[in-house]
Every structure is written in C-alpha cells, then in structure tokens.
C-alpha atoms as one frame of an Amber mdcrd trajectory, in Angstrom:
protein
  -0.026  -0.064   0.069   1.441   3.564  -0.891   2.707   5.422   2.177   3.383
   9.233   2.657   6.218   9.532   0.305   4.595   7.417  -2.438   1.297   9.807
  -2.086   3.714  12.916  -1.704   5.421  12.253  -5.279   2.079  11.524  -6.945
   0.784  14.947  -5.569   4.034  16.600  -6.409   3.154  15.468 -10.242  -0.304
  15.811 -10.166  -0.735  19.460  -9.021   1.229  21.158 -11.707  -0.283  19.032
 -14.258  -4.002  19.387 -13.271  -4.411  22.589 -11.211  -6.395  25.390 -12.865
  -8.041  22.767 -15.199 -11.827  22.243 -15.426 -13.646  18.960 -15.607 -15.957
  18.778 -18.809 -17.352  15.253 -18.331 -17.089  12.414 -16.134 -17.127   8.365
 -17.077 -17.046   5.589 -14.752 -16.560   1.629 -15.587 -18.970  -0.760 -15.927
 -17.417  -2.537 -12.831 -17.952   0.490 -10.863 -21.601   0.899 -11.872 -22.322
  -2.827 -11.331 -20.912  -2.483  -7.859 -23.130   0.401  -7.001 -26.126  -1.517
  -8.651 -25.223  -4.519  -6.059 -25.358  -2.036  -3.102 -21.810  -1.845  -2.791
 -19.353   0.914  -3.071 -16.270   0.546  -5.344 -14.053   3.572  -5.485 -16.650
   5.918  -5.728 -18.018   6.217  -2.109 -20.390   8.193  -0.327 -22.362   9.414
  -2.943 -24.699   8.244  -5.831 -22.624   8.008  -9.248 -25.229  10.319 -10.837
 -24.603  12.881  -8.250 -20.608  12.330  -8.344 -20.997  12.708 -12.241 -22.993
  15.792 -12.242 -21.362  17.702  -9.299 -17.759  17.054 -11.025 -18.737  18.274
 -14.284 -17.671  21.949 -14.389 -15.635  21.649 -11.526 -12.234  23.571 -11.649
  -9.136  21.831  -9.759  -7.521  24.763  -7.887  -4.757  22.982  -6.184  -3.615
  19.330  -5.346  -2.524  18.642  -1.696  -1.442  15.815   0.418  -2.800  14.986
   4.043  -1.114  11.897   5.461  -1.909   9.136   3.079  -4.756  11.095   1.189
  -4.577  13.241  -2.004  -6.955  16.242  -1.587  -8.399  17.931  -5.235  -9.353
  21.424  -4.115 -12.180  22.303  -6.359 -14.244  25.114  -7.074 -17.836  24.995
  -8.939 -20.050  27.963  -9.460 -18.036  29.826  -6.689 -18.478  27.001  -4.301
 -15.629  25.090  -2.591 -15.471  21.261  -2.802 -13.027  18.490  -2.085 -12.451
  15.613  -3.985 -10.644  12.980  -1.395  -8.584  10.051  -3.065  -7.150   7.094
  -1.301  -4.866   4.958  -3.392  -5.760   1.794  -1.425  -3.220  -0.777  -2.663
  -3.214  -0.699  -6.443  -4.343   3.059  -7.238  -2.621   5.222  -9.797  -3.316
   8.516 -11.574  -2.765   9.356 -15.355  -2.410  12.714 -16.977  -2.564  12.091
 -20.634  -3.943  13.179 -23.949  -5.654   9.871 -24.830  -6.369   6.441 -23.313
  -3.754   5.109 -25.215  -1.015   6.951 -23.634  -1.773   4.647 -20.663   0.678
   2.050 -21.725   1.178  -0.337 -18.965  -1.469  -3.203 -19.382  -2.282  -3.675
 -15.974  -3.424  -0.278 -15.720  -4.938   0.362 -18.965  -7.383  -2.549 -18.186
  -8.590  -1.199 -15.074  -9.200   2.481 -15.668 -12.424   3.019 -13.491 -12.855
   6.814 -13.699 -11.837   9.145 -16.552 -12.180  12.816 -16.402 -12.550  14.599
 -19.559 -11.155  18.011 -19.362 -12.538  21.084 -20.627  -9.158  22.141 -22.525
  -8.624  18.589 -23.740  -7.017  15.548 -22.140  -8.011  13.341 -19.570  -7.258
  12.756 -15.847  -7.433   8.857 -15.235  -7.788   6.905 -11.959  -6.924   3.389
 -12.508  -7.094   0.750  -9.982  -6.134  -2.713 -10.381  -7.607  -4.292  -6.916
 -10.335  -1.556  -6.369  -9.376  -0.811  -2.914  -8.879   2.750  -3.189 -11.804
   5.420  -2.984 -12.822   8.891  -3.997 -14.920  11.009  -1.931 -16.252  14.139
  -3.150 -17.045  16.599  -0.054 -17.935  19.953   0.624 -15.333  20.263   3.429
 -12.763  17.945   4.932 -15.191  17.476   8.159 -17.966  15.922   6.042 -15.638
  12.480   6.164 -15.134  12.671  10.328 -12.107   9.981   9.881 -10.294  12.655
   8.278 -10.227  14.891  11.275  -8.736  12.134  13.449  -5.439  11.731  11.427
  -2.270  12.425  13.400  -0.385  15.759  12.781   1.763  15.597   9.435   5.311
  14.051  10.953   7.123  16.995   9.670   5.230  19.352  11.666   6.710  20.464
  15.100   3.973  19.109  17.443   3.904  15.749  15.794   6.660  14.035  17.940
   4.678  15.247  21.015   1.558  13.938  19.560   3.418  10.562  19.264   4.605
  10.460  22.729   1.266  11.425  24.118  -0.589   8.919  22.201   1.922   6.061
  22.523   1.478   6.352  26.589  -2.261   5.885  26.656  -3.905   2.590  27.694
  -5.119   1.945  24.237  -1.597   1.733  22.674   1.033   1.093  25.582   0.642
  -2.651  25.632   0.607  -3.042  21.884   3.491  -3.971  19.510   5.443  -0.797
  18.502   5.229  -1.784  15.323   1.525  -1.771  15.155   1.587   1.615  17.044
   4.105   3.564  14.557   1.939   2.182  11.795  -1.591   3.339  13.114  -2.487
   6.837  11.579  -3.962   8.148  14.592  -0.233   8.176  16.141   1.813   8.926
  13.203   0.607  10.130   9.802   1.627   8.278   6.743   3.929   5.393   8.421
   3.137   2.108   6.758   4.604  -1.288   7.026   7.599  -0.401   4.469   9.026
   2.471   6.838   8.017   1.142  10.018  10.207  -1.770   9.270  13.037   0.188
   8.028  13.106   2.557  10.726  12.489  -0.285  13.618  15.645  -1.947  12.018
  17.942   0.994  12.047  16.714   1.496  15.746  17.465  -2.272  16.400  14.141
  -2.526  18.071  12.098  -5.638  17.670   8.742  -5.126  16.081   6.830  -6.994
  18.475   8.264  -5.223  21.808   5.117  -3.724  23.581   5.324   0.347  23.494
   5.681   0.656  27.140   9.009  -1.296  26.948  10.361   1.441  24.843  11.753
   4.391  26.854  10.746   7.711  26.085  14.090   8.811  25.083  14.062   5.905
  22.378  10.567   6.615  21.168  11.691  10.269  20.472  14.941   8.747  18.573
  12.680   6.556  16.568  10.147   9.093  15.690  13.382  11.287  14.353  14.475
   8.083  12.403  10.917   7.710  11.022  11.070  11.375   9.951  14.431  10.723
   8.141  13.327   7.629   6.372  10.197   9.350   5.171  12.032  12.309   3.710
  14.856  10.301   1.942  11.804   8.192   0.556  10.234  11.314  -0.910  13.623
  12.691  -2.336  13.930   9.060  -4.002  10.473   9.258  -5.390   8.858   6.548
  -2.924   9.300   2.789  -3.217   8.020   1.077  -6.439   7.132  -2.112  -4.996
   4.274  -4.256  -6.523   1.663  -1.944  -8.279   2.682   1.404  -7.032   3.658
   3.832  -9.363   3.837   7.895  -9.378   1.466   9.502 -12.075   1.868   8.130
 -15.646   3.535   4.837 -14.774   6.562   6.657 -13.446   8.661   4.280 -10.775
  10.512   5.511  -7.711  13.920   4.308  -6.558  13.686   4.031  -2.571  13.042
   0.141  -3.149  16.875   0.234  -3.964  17.599   1.465  -0.882  15.750  -0.702
   1.953  17.805  -2.485   4.208  14.962  -4.974   5.876  11.880  -4.700   4.253
  11.436  -7.776   2.076  15.038  -8.960   2.758  15.886 -12.674   3.335  19.286
 -11.894   4.972  20.223  -9.294   7.263  22.261  -6.381   5.786  24.133  -5.745
   8.678  24.956  -9.114  10.216  24.427 -11.533   7.409  21.966 -13.747   9.468
  18.567 -15.167   8.118  15.457 -12.526   9.025  12.411 -13.881  10.514   9.003
 -12.564   9.945   5.747 -12.548  12.154   2.228 -11.167  11.634   1.591  -7.879
  13.414  -1.898  -5.783  12.795  -2.570  -8.139  10.047   1.050  -7.335   7.972
   4.001  -9.181   7.583   6.796  -7.753   9.617  10.101  -8.905   8.582  13.024
  -8.353  11.166  16.587  -9.368  12.185  16.515 -11.879  15.141  20.193 -11.075
  15.899  20.054  -7.189  15.405  16.747  -6.272  16.611  15.699  -7.024  20.392
C-alpha cells in the first residue's frame, strides 16, 4: 500500500499537471456501475454515481495537496468550494494523458475506472487494479470525520509530542511498537515499509510492547521515521508491486531499503524472520533487533 512518500510523489506531479483545469465530463467503468447496483461501493464512495458525475462536471481543480496518505483535490464550482479526496488503496494510480492509449502499462490500462475529460482537452484517469482505493466528493474535510482524526503531519513541530502522548495511553501502551507507529492516529503516513526500516535502524524488535520502549528511544525512533520518510520522498517513493507515480513513473527507494522484504540481514548476514503484526508481515533480524 502506498505510504506517505509515495502519495507525496503523486501529489507533486499531479498538482502542476491538473491545477487550473476544469472537468468537462466524467465517465465511470462498468465494474464501478455494477458494484453500485449491487449496493456496494467500489472506488466512488459516499455518493451516488449520478450525483458524483453531475457535481464533478464543471468543477475546476484549484490545487492538489496531500494529508497523510490521502490526496486532496481542491475544487471550485460556481463559486463554491468542494473537496475530492482520493486514497490509492493498494493499487491505485493517476494518469494525466492526452488519450487513453497513453496509459501504456497493460495492468493499469485494463482497470481504468474513473475518467475525467478536461475542458481544455486531455484526460485525468484513475486506475485501480484491485479496487481498494476510493474517491470521496465532499463540501469540506469535516464531512468525512475520519479525516479529522489523523495524526499531525510527521514534519510538523507538534507531531513528536502527539506521538509520545498517544503512545503512552492505555490504548497503545501494551500494543507492539510496530503496530503503534503504523497507526495513522499516532503517526501520519508511516506504513509497513517505513516502520520496518525505522525499527531495524533503531535495533528494536517489532513485537516489543510500546511501554517497554523508553521515552528517549521513542523520540529517537520518531526522528528516524521522519528521516526515512524524507529520504523516500526525495527518491520518489518505493515502487514495490503495483505502486506508480503519475503516468506509470517508478520511484527508487526500494533500492535503498535495508530490511523490508529481505531474506538476509544487511548488517549481520543472518537469516531474517517474519511475523504478523496488525495483519501485516513484519520482517526483522532476530540478532540485531531486540
């Protein structure tokens, strides 16, 4: 699943490519239509397809920003503000192209589920292979309450104190430290990849309960997480599995990872082990991490 650096990379490309442009028409795939008819919500959520299509037509994209792992399209239509919120799920990808033929990677071309035709020509395309992503059209952020419960951005000054305070609460103190730092209410945007890397660098076992990590070590861990997230942003994110930047561009952070997906420890050379934490596979070195 794309984490903060991957989403940031998408936003940095999407914003200049789409800001100032107006949506003329929206088309959704037959798969999405069939899902809605069955009472399910594939990709377009919280609104009927008819209303989504009607509301998006004529909307101008003023800016594209990121909040944690979400992409925010700031819209204006007839003088009123709207917010299109996009989550990439596991396999979502955005394309800004002239024609659908320009989506050249077959697996994305076969799963183009929402197509925005722009008034000045060209297309803004959302493709999602496994359809775990989502698009929500809101009047404002507060219309979808979970967005207001996210932790501060990790680069903000108050983020570390928020982390320390949340990690000390009864809800999180007895949970594995890996599970806690992946929780978006505690730290925004840190998922399995970068939690794995940060804990390896700090030599902390992922299953160690949070209350058995001293405050000093928690503060050091938080700073390591921030450094790794920033490094990944500069590298364009980790293109593992189906993640792509816009138009199919890949990042290079996967070439710098020290523990995630490794069979052998890159420090001591011993075989790595793995266990399930919060439903995710956690790879670690039994020798280096205690």
